[in-house]
N, CA, C, O and the ligand as a Tripos MOL2 file, in Angstrom:
@<TRIPOS>MOLECULE
protein
  225   223    57     0     0
PROTEIN
NO_CHARGES

@<TRIPOS>ATOM
      1 N          86.9850  100.8170  115.9430 N.3       1 MET1
      2 CA         87.6410  101.4430  114.9020 C.3       1 MET1
      3 C          87.2210  101.0570  113.5990 C.2       1 MET1
      4 O          87.2560   99.8650  113.2940 O.2       1 MET1
      5 N          86.8030  101.9750  112.7400 N.am      2 PRO2
      6 CA         86.1550  101.3970  111.4070 C.3       2 PRO2
      7 C          87.1650  100.7930  110.4920 C.2       2 PRO2
      8 O          88.3130  101.2300  110.5780 O.2       2 PRO2
      9 N          86.9730  100.0890  109.8450 N.am      3 GLU3
     10 CA         87.8560   99.3890  108.7970 C.3       3 GLU3
     11 C          88.0830  100.5030  107.6720 C.2       3 GLU3
     12 O          87.2030  101.1030  107.0540 O.2       3 GLU3
     13 N          89.2890  100.6230  107.5660 N.am      4 PRO4
     14 CA         89.7310  101.7530  106.4860 C.3       4 PRO4
     15 C          89.2990  101.1930  105.0700 C.2       4 PRO4
     16 O          89.4850  100.0220  104.7390 O.2       4 PRO4
     17 N          88.7260  102.1130  104.3010 N.am      5 ARG5
     18 CA         88.1840  101.7920  102.9350 C.3       5 ARG5
     19 C          88.5060  102.9960  102.0370 C.2       5 ARG5
     20 O          88.7580  104.1430  102.4080 O.2       5 ARG5
     21 N          88.4520  102.5410  100.8500 N.am      6 CYS6
     22 CA         88.5740  103.5540   99.6380 C.3       6 CYS6
     23 C          87.4430  104.4300   99.8120 C.2       6 CYS6
     24 O          86.3170  103.9360   99.8610 O.2       6 CYS6
     25 N          87.6210  105.7220   99.9140 N.am      7 PRO7
     26 CA         86.5580  106.7060   99.9330 C.3       7 PRO7
     27 C          85.7590  106.8240   98.6250 C.2       7 PRO7
     28 O          84.6510  107.3570   98.5780 O.2       7 PRO7
     29 N          86.3590  106.3210   97.6230 N.am      8 HIS8
     30 CA         85.5740  106.5500   96.3450 C.3       8 HIS8
     31 C          84.5300  105.2410   96.0690 C.2       8 HIS8
     32 O          83.3730  105.4100   95.6840 O.2       8 HIS8
     33 N          85.0570  104.0670   96.3000 N.am      9 CYS9
     34 CA         84.3800  102.9570   96.0510 C.3       9 CYS9
     35 C          83.8870  102.1000   97.2870 C.2       9 CYS9
     36 O          82.9960  101.2550   97.1950 O.2       9 CYS9
     37 N          84.5280  102.3930   98.3910 N.am     10 GLY10
     38 CA         84.2370  101.6670   99.5940 C.3      10 GLY10
     39 C          84.9900  100.4830   99.7050 C.2      10 GLY10
     40 O          84.7040   99.7180  100.6260 O.2      10 GLY10
     41 N          86.0600  100.1480   98.7980 N.am     11 CYS11
     42 CA         86.6360   98.8120   98.8670 C.3      11 CYS11
     43 C          87.3660   98.7560  100.0560 C.2      11 CYS11
     44 O          88.0820   99.7350  100.2710 O.2      11 CYS11
     45 N          87.3670   97.7220  101.0070 N.am     12 PRO12
     46 CA         88.4060   97.7300  102.1140 C.3      12 PRO12
     47 C          89.7130   97.6290  101.7310 C.2      12 PRO12
     48 O          90.1060   96.9640  100.7720 O.2      12 PRO12
     49 N          90.4480   98.3330  102.5270 N.am     13 LEU13
     50 CA         91.9940   98.4230  102.1420 C.3      13 LEU13
     51 C          92.4080   96.9460  102.3620 C.2      13 LEU13
     52 O          93.2960   96.5410  101.6120 O.2      13 LEU13
     53 N          91.9430   96.1390  103.2070 N.am     14 ALA14
     54 CA         92.5080   94.9270  103.5530 C.3      14 ALA14
     55 C          92.5650   93.9800  102.2530 C.2      14 ALA14
     56 O          93.3410   93.0300  102.1520 O.2      14 ALA14
     57 N          91.6710   94.3550  101.3120 N.am     15 GLU15
     58 CA         91.5140   93.6050  100.1180 C.3      15 GLU15
     59 C          92.5160   93.9610   99.1340 C.2      15 GLU15
     60 O          92.7070   93.2060   98.1800 O.2      15 GLU15
     61 N          93.1710   95.0280   99.2680 N.am     16 LEU16
     62 CA         94.1320   95.5770   98.3530 C.3      16 LEU16
     63 C          95.6180   95.3460   98.7310 C.2      16 LEU16
     64 O          96.0250   95.5550   99.8730 O.2      16 LEU16
     65 N          96.3670   94.9300   97.7790 N.am     17 LEU17
     66 CA         97.7850   94.7100   97.9890 C.3      17 LEU17
     67 C          98.5560   95.9620   98.1150 C.2      17 LEU17
     68 O          98.3960   96.8470   97.2740 O.2      17 LEU17
     69 N          99.3650   96.1060   99.0780 N.am     18 PRO18
     70 CA        100.1280   97.4180   99.0530 C.3      18 PRO18
     71 C         101.0650   97.4070   97.9170 C.2      18 PRO18
     72 O         101.5390   96.3300   97.5570 O.2      18 PRO18
     73 N         101.3830   98.5250   97.3060 N.am     19 ASP19
     74 CA        102.1550   98.6800   96.1870 C.3      19 ASP19
     75 C         103.5460   99.0260   96.6470 C.2      19 ASP19
     76 O         104.5100   98.4290   96.1690 O.2      19 ASP19
     77 N         103.6850   99.9530   97.5420 N.am     20 SER20
     78 CA        104.9620  100.2340   98.1270 C.3      20 SER20
     79 C         104.7070  101.0260   99.4950 C.2      20 SER20
     80 O         103.7010  101.7070   99.6930 O.2      20 SER20
     81 N         105.6000  100.8740  100.2830 N.am     21 VAL21
     82 CA        105.6230  101.2370  101.7300 C.3      21 VAL21
     83 C         106.8180  102.1110  101.9050 C.2      21 VAL21
     84 O         107.8960  101.6700  101.5080 O.2      21 VAL21
     85 N         106.7690  103.2150  102.4110 N.am     22 HIS22
     86 CA        107.9010  104.1510  102.7230 C.3      22 HIS22
     87 C         107.8250  104.4390  104.1470 C.2      22 HIS22
     88 O         106.7640  104.7250  104.7020 O.2      22 HIS22
     89 N         109.0780  104.3550  104.8060 N.am     23 PRO23
     90 CA        109.1100  104.9720  106.2400 C.3      23 PRO23
     91 C         109.0630  106.5340  106.2270 C.2      23 PRO23
     92 O         109.5770  107.2230  105.3460 O.2      23 PRO23
     93 N         108.4080  106.9890  107.2710 N.am     24 SER24
     94 CA        108.3760  108.4040  107.4870 C.3      24 SER24
     95 C         108.3370  108.6680  108.9340 C.2      24 SER24
     96 O         108.2890  107.7660  109.7710 O.2      24 SER24
     97 N         108.3580  109.9290  109.2130 N.am     25 ALA25
     98 CA        108.4080  110.3500  110.5870 C.3      25 ALA25
     99 C         107.0240  109.9960  111.3310 C.2      25 ALA25
    100 O         106.9340  109.7640  112.5360 O.2      25 ALA25
    101 N         106.0030  109.9920  110.4460 N.am     26 GLU26
    102 CA        104.7830  109.7580  111.1030 C.3      26 GLU26
    103 C         104.2950  108.2270  110.9190 C.2      26 GLU26
    104 O         103.1110  107.9400  111.0900 O.2      26 GLU26
    105 N         105.1570  107.3610  110.6000 N.am     27 GLY27
    106 CA        104.9870  106.0800  110.4060 C.3      27 GLY27
    107 C         105.0720  105.5710  109.0690 C.2      27 GLY27
    108 O         105.4540  106.3140  108.1650 O.2      27 GLY27
    109 N         104.7360  104.3040  108.8390 N.am     28 LYS28
    110 CA        104.8350  103.7490  107.3890 C.3      28 LYS28
    111 C         103.8430  104.4710  106.6020 C.2      28 LYS28
    112 O         102.7110  104.6170  107.0640 O.2      28 LYS28
    113 N         104.1710  104.9580  105.4110 N.am     29 VAL29
    114 CA        103.3370  105.4320  104.3430 C.3      29 VAL29
    115 C         103.2950  104.3840  103.2720 C.2      29 VAL29
    116 O         104.2690  103.9710  102.6430 O.2      29 VAL29
    117 N         101.9770  103.9840  103.1350 N.am     30 GLY30
    118 CA        101.7750  103.0130  102.1450 C.3      30 GLY30
    119 C         100.9240  103.5860  100.9660 C.2      30 GLY30
    120 O         100.1460  104.5330  101.0840 O.2      30 GLY30
    121 N         101.1680  102.8990   99.8230 N.am     31 TYR31
    122 CA        100.3880  103.2190   98.7650 C.3      31 TYR31
    123 C          99.6970  102.1590   98.0220 C.2      31 TYR31
    124 O         100.4080  101.3130   97.4790 O.2      31 TYR31
    125 N          98.3680  102.0670   97.9080 N.am     32 ARG32
    126 CA         97.6230  100.8270   97.3240 C.3      32 ARG32
    127 C          96.8620  101.4490   96.0910 C.2      32 ARG32
    128 O          96.3710  102.5770   96.0460 O.2      32 ARG32
    129 N          96.8610  100.5640   95.1740 N.am     33 ARG33
    130 CA         96.0840  100.8690   93.9860 C.3      33 ARG33
    131 C          94.7100  100.0170   94.0770 C.2      33 ARG33
    132 O          94.6400   98.7880   94.1020 O.2      33 ARG33
    133 N          93.6310  100.9350   94.1220 N.am     34 CYS34
    134 CA         92.3470  100.4260   94.3110 C.3      34 CYS34
    135 C          91.7920   99.8960   92.9620 C.2      34 CYS34
    136 O          92.2330  100.2790   91.8790 O.2      34 CYS34
    137 N          90.8310   99.0230   93.0980 N.am     35 ALA35
    138 CA         90.1970   98.5230   91.9050 C.3      35 ALA35
    139 C          89.5410   99.5750   91.0960 C.2      35 ALA35
    140 O          89.4300   99.4370   89.8770 O.2      35 ALA35
    141 N          89.0690  100.6980   91.7640 N.am     36 CYS36
    142 CA         88.3630  101.6840   91.1050 C.3      36 CYS36
    143 C          89.3170  102.7160   90.4260 C.2      36 CYS36
    144 O          88.8090  103.6890   89.8700 O.2      36 CYS36
    145 N          90.6770  102.5570   90.4400 N.am     37 GLY37
    146 CA         91.6320  103.2000   89.7390 C.3      37 GLY37
    147 C          92.3370  104.3170   90.5230 C.2      37 GLY37
    148 O          93.2080  105.0200   90.0110 O.2      37 GLY37
    149 N          91.8730  104.4540   91.9170 N.am     38 ALA38
    150 CA         92.5270  105.4220   92.7880 C.3      38 ALA38
    151 C          93.6820  105.0410   93.4300 C.2      38 ALA38
    152 O          93.7160  103.8700   93.8090 O.2      38 ALA38
    153 N          94.6490  105.7480   93.6500 N.am     39 TRP39
    154 CA         95.8410  105.4050   94.5870 C.3      39 TRP39
    155 C          95.4470  105.8550   96.1070 C.2      39 TRP39
    156 O          95.1660  107.0090   96.4340 O.2      39 TRP39
    157 N          95.4730  104.9300   96.8090 N.am     40 LEU40
    158 CA         95.0490  105.2400   98.3290 C.3      40 LEU40
    159 C          96.4110  105.4310   98.9760 C.2      40 LEU40
    160 O          97.3220  104.6180   98.8150 O.2      40 LEU40
    161 N          96.5310  106.6140   99.7670 N.am     41 VAL41
    162 CA         97.6880  106.8100  100.6920 C.3      41 VAL41
    163 C          97.3830  106.4930  101.9740 C.2      41 VAL41
    164 O          96.3960  107.0700  102.4320 O.2      41 VAL41
    165 N          98.0150  105.6570  102.7520 N.am     42 GLU42
    166 CA         97.5480  105.4360  104.0650 C.3      42 GLU42
    167 C          98.8770  105.6090  104.8740 C.2      42 GLU42
    168 O          99.9660  105.3400  104.3680 O.2      42 GLU42
    169 N          98.7360  106.0760  106.1690 N.am     43 ILE43
    170 CA         99.6390  106.1490  107.2150 C.3      43 ILE43
    171 C          99.1310  105.3300  108.4540 C.2      43 ILE43
    172 O          98.0570  105.5580  109.0100 O.2      43 ILE43
    173 N          99.9600  104.4180  108.8020 N.am     44 GLY44
    174 CA         99.6550  103.6480  109.9730 C.3      44 GLY44
    175 C          98.2480  103.0360  109.9710 C.2      44 GLY44
    176 O          97.5260  102.9940  110.9680 O.2      44 GLY44
    177 N          97.9060  102.5350  108.6710 N.am     45 GLY45
    178 CA         96.8270  101.9210  108.2740 C.3      45 GLY45
    179 C          95.4110  102.6140  108.1450 C.2      45 GLY45
    180 O          94.3300  102.0320  108.0460 O.2      45 GLY45
    181 N          95.6400  103.9850  108.1670 N.am     46 ILE46
    182 CA         94.5300  104.9730  107.9950 C.3      46 ILE46
    183 C          94.6950  105.7480  106.6400 C.2      46 ILE46
    184 O          95.7440  106.3150  106.3340 O.2      46 ILE46
    185 N          93.7370  105.7280  105.9720 N.am     47 VAL47
    186 CA         93.6430  106.4680  104.6350 C.3      47 VAL47
    187 C          93.6760  107.8250  104.9200 C.2      47 VAL47
    188 O          92.7850  108.3670  105.5750 O.2      47 VAL47
    189 N          94.7560  108.4840  104.4220 N.am     48 VAL48
    190 CA         94.9150  109.9800  104.5430 C.3      48 VAL48
    191 C          94.8100  110.8010  103.2120 C.2      48 VAL48
    192 O          94.9450  112.0230  103.1500 O.2      48 VAL48
    193 N          94.5660  110.0110  102.2080 N.am     49 GLY49
    194 CA         94.3010  110.6950  100.9570 C.3      49 GLY49
    195 C          94.2960  109.8090   99.7270 C.2      49 GLY49
    196 O          94.7220  108.6560   99.8010 O.2      49 GLY49
    197 N          93.8100  110.3310   98.5650 N.am     50 THR50
    198 CA         93.9300  109.5300   97.4640 C.3      50 THR50
    199 C          94.5070  110.3470   96.3150 C.2      50 THR50
    200 O          94.6890  111.5630   96.3750 O.2      50 THR50
    201 N          94.7730  109.5950   95.2870 N.am     51 THR51
    202 CA         95.3570  110.3840   94.1450 C.3      51 THR51
    203 C          95.3980  109.5470   92.9280 C.2      51 THR51
    204 O          95.2230  108.3370   93.0700 O.2      51 THR51
    205 N          95.5900  109.9930   91.8480 N.am     52 GLY52
    206 CA         95.6140  109.1630   90.5700 C.3      52 GLY52
    207 C          94.0650  108.7420   90.2290 C.2      52 GLY52
    208 O          93.9240  107.7370   89.5330 O.2      52 GLY52
    209 N          93.1330  109.2990   90.5810 N.am     53 LEU53
    210 CA         91.6990  108.8620   90.1460 C.3      53 LEU53
    211 C          91.6900  108.6600   88.6700 C.2      53 LEU53
    212 O          92.0800  109.5300   87.8910 O.2      53 LEU53
    213 N          91.1750  107.3360   88.2510 N.am     54 ALA54
    214 CA         91.0490  107.1440   86.8840 C.3      54 ALA54
    215 C          89.9840  108.2030   86.3140 C.2      54 ALA54
    216 O          88.9050  108.4050   86.8710 O.2      54 ALA54
    217 N          90.3570  108.7860   85.2750 N.am     55 ARG55
    218 CA         89.4600  109.8690   84.7180 C.3      55 ARG55
    219 C          88.4220  108.9700   83.7200 C.2      55 ARG55
    220 O          88.8020  108.0940   82.9430 O.2      55 ARG55
    221 N          87.2360  109.3340   83.9000 N.am     56 SER56
    222 CA         86.3550  108.7220   83.0390 C.3      56 SER56
    223 C          85.4460  109.7030   82.0980 C.2      56 SER56
    224 O          84.6370  109.2210   81.3050 O.2      56 SER56
    225 ZN         88.2380  102.5700   95.2220 Zn       57 ZN57
@<TRIPOS>BOND
     1     1     2 1
     2     2     3 1
     3     3     4 2
     4     3     5 am
     5     5     6 1
     6     6     7 1
     7     7     8 2
     8     7     9 am
     9     9    10 1
    10    10    11 1
    11    11    12 2
    12    11    13 am
    13    13    14 1
    14    14    15 1
    15    15    16 2
    16    15    17 am
    17    17    18 1
    18    18    19 1
    19    19    20 2
    20    19    21 am
    21    21    22 1
    22    22    23 1
    23    23    24 2
    24    23    25 am
    25    25    26 1
    26    26    27 1
    27    27    28 2
    28    27    29 am
    29    29    30 1
    30    30    31 1
    31    31    32 2
    32    31    33 am
    33    33    34 1
    34    34    35 1
    35    35    36 2
    36    35    37 am
    37    37    38 1
    38    38    39 1
    39    39    40 2
    40    39    41 am
    41    41    42 1
    42    42    43 1
    43    43    44 2
    44    43    45 am
    45    45    46 1
    46    46    47 1
    47    47    48 2
    48    47    49 am
    49    49    50 1
    50    50    51 1
    51    51    52 2
    52    51    53 am
    53    53    54 1
    54    54    55 1
    55    55    56 2
    56    55    57 am
    57    57    58 1
    58    58    59 1
    59    59    60 2
    60    59    61 am
    61    61    62 1
    62    62    63 1
    63    63    64 2
    64    63    65 am
    65    65    66 1
    66    66    67 1
    67    67    68 2
    68    67    69 am
    69    69    70 1
    70    70    71 1
    71    71    72 2
    72    71    73 am
    73    73    74 1
    74    74    75 1
    75    75    76 2
    76    75    77 am
    77    77    78 1
    78    78    79 1
    79    79    80 2
    80    79    81 am
    81    81    82 1
    82    82    83 1
    83    83    84 2
    84    83    85 am
    85    85    86 1
    86    86    87 1
    87    87    88 2
    88    87    89 am
    89    89    90 1
    90    90    91 1
    91    91    92 2
    92    91    93 am
    93    93    94 1
    94    94    95 1
    95    95    96 2
    96    95    97 am
    97    97    98 1
    98    98    99 1
    99    99   100 2
   100    99   101 am
   101   101   102 1
   102   102   103 1
   103   103   104 2
   104   103   105 am
   105   105   106 1
   106   106   107 1
   107   107   108 2
   108   107   109 am
   109   109   110 1
   110   110   111 1
   111   111   112 2
   112   111   113 am
   113   113   114 1
   114   114   115 1
   115   115   116 2
   116   115   117 am
   117   117   118 1
   118   118   119 1
   119   119   120 2
   120   119   121 am
   121   121   122 1
   122   122   123 1
   123   123   124 2
   124   123   125 am
   125   125   126 1
   126   126   127 1
   127   127   128 2
   128   127   129 am
   129   129   130 1
   130   130   131 1
   131   131   132 2
   132   131   133 am
   133   133   134 1
   134   134   135 1
   135   135   136 2
   136   135   137 am
   137   137   138 1
   138   138   139 1
   139   139   140 2
   140   139   141 am
   141   141   142 1
   142   142   143 1
   143   143   144 2
   144   143   145 am
   145   145   146 1
   146   146   147 1
   147   147   148 2
   148   147   149 am
   149   149   150 1
   150   150   151 1
   151   151   152 2
   152   151   153 am
   153   153   154 1
   154   154   155 1
   155   155   156 2
   156   155   157 am
   157   157   158 1
   158   158   159 1
   159   159   160 2
   160   159   161 am
   161   161   162 1
   162   162   163 1
   163   163   164 2
   164   163   165 am
   165   165   166 1
   166   166   167 1
   167   167   168 2
   168   167   169 am
   169   169   170 1
   170   170   171 1
   171   171   172 2
   172   171   173 am
   173   173   174 1
   174   174   175 1
   175   175   176 2
   176   175   177 am
   177   177   178 1
   178   178   179 1
   179   179   180 2
   180   179   181 am
   181   181   182 1
   182   182   183 1
   183   183   184 2
   184   183   185 am
   185   185   186 1
   186   186   187 1
   187   187   188 2
   188   187   189 am
   189   189   190 1
   190   190   191 1
   191   191   192 2
   192   191   193 am
   193   193   194 1
   194   194   195 1
   195   195   196 2
   196   195   197 am
   197   197   198 1
   198   198   199 1
   199   199   200 2
   200   199   201 am
   201   201   202 1
   202   202   203 1
   203   203   204 2
   204   203   205 am
   205   205   206 1
   206   206   207 1
   207   207   208 2
   208   207   209 am
   209   209   210 1
   210   210   211 1
   211   211   212 2
   212   211   213 am
   213   213   214 1
   214   214   215 1
   215   215   216 2
   216   215   217 am
   217   217   218 1
   218   218   219 1
   219   219   220 2
   220   219   221 am
   221   221   222 1
   222   222   223 1
   223   223   224 2
@<TRIPOS>SUBSTRUCTURE
     1 MET1         2 RESIDUE 1 A MET
     2 PRO2         6 RESIDUE 1 A PRO
     3 GLU3        10 RESIDUE 1 A GLU
     4 PRO4        14 RESIDUE 1 A PRO
     5 ARG5        18 RESIDUE 1 A ARG
     6 CYS6        22 RESIDUE 1 A CYS
     7 PRO7        26 RESIDUE 1 A PRO
     8 HIS8        30 RESIDUE 1 A HIS
     9 CYS9        34 RESIDUE 1 A CYS
    10 GLY10       38 RESIDUE 1 A GLY
    11 CYS11       42 RESIDUE 1 A CYS
    12 PRO12       46 RESIDUE 1 A PRO
    13 LEU13       50 RESIDUE 1 A LEU
    14 ALA14       54 RESIDUE 1 A ALA
    15 GLU15       58 RESIDUE 1 A GLU
    16 LEU16       62 RESIDUE 1 A LEU
    17 LEU17       66 RESIDUE 1 A LEU
    18 PRO18       70 RESIDUE 1 A PRO
    19 ASP19       74 RESIDUE 1 A ASP
    20 SER20       78 RESIDUE 1 A SER
    21 VAL21       82 RESIDUE 1 A VAL
    22 HIS22       86 RESIDUE 1 A HIS
    23 PRO23       90 RESIDUE 1 A PRO
    24 SER24       94 RESIDUE 1 A SER
    25 ALA25       98 RESIDUE 1 A ALA
    26 GLU26      102 RESIDUE 1 A GLU
    27 GLY27      106 RESIDUE 1 A GLY
    28 LYS28      110 RESIDUE 1 A LYS
    29 VAL29      114 RESIDUE 1 A VAL
    30 GLY30      118 RESIDUE 1 A GLY
    31 TYR31      122 RESIDUE 1 A TYR
    32 ARG32      126 RESIDUE 1 A ARG
    33 ARG33      130 RESIDUE 1 A ARG
    34 CYS34      134 RESIDUE 1 A CYS
    35 ALA35      138 RESIDUE 1 A ALA
    36 CYS36      142 RESIDUE 1 A CYS
    37 GLY37      146 RESIDUE 1 A GLY
    38 ALA38      150 RESIDUE 1 A ALA
    39 TRP39      154 RESIDUE 1 A TRP
    40 LEU40      158 RESIDUE 1 A LEU
    41 VAL41      162 RESIDUE 1 A VAL
    42 GLU42      166 RESIDUE 1 A GLU
    43 ILE43      170 RESIDUE 1 A ILE
    44 GLY44      174 RESIDUE 1 A GLY
    45 GLY45      178 RESIDUE 1 A GLY
    46 ILE46      182 RESIDUE 1 A ILE
    47 VAL47      186 RESIDUE 1 A VAL
    48 VAL48      190 RESIDUE 1 A VAL
    49 GLY49      194 RESIDUE 1 A GLY
    50 THR50      198 RESIDUE 1 A THR
    51 THR51      202 RESIDUE 1 A THR
    52 GLY52      206 RESIDUE 1 A GLY
    53 LEU53      210 RESIDUE 1 A LEU
    54 ALA54      214 RESIDUE 1 A ALA
    55 ARG55      218 RESIDUE 1 A ARG
    56 SER56      222 RESIDUE 1 A SER
    57 ZN57       225 GROUP 0 **** ****
């Protein structure tokens, strides 16, 4: 199983601190702020989406 990474910059999720975690029907939904400025949305340790990309 590949290590979950930021799809934008490739930063491993394990190096990012979880900002907030919310329980849901699918499992724990976590949000992490990546060094590249994106918010990574993860469910059960898998990145399911990103949001809040820094505009440059
Ligand atoms: Zn990133």
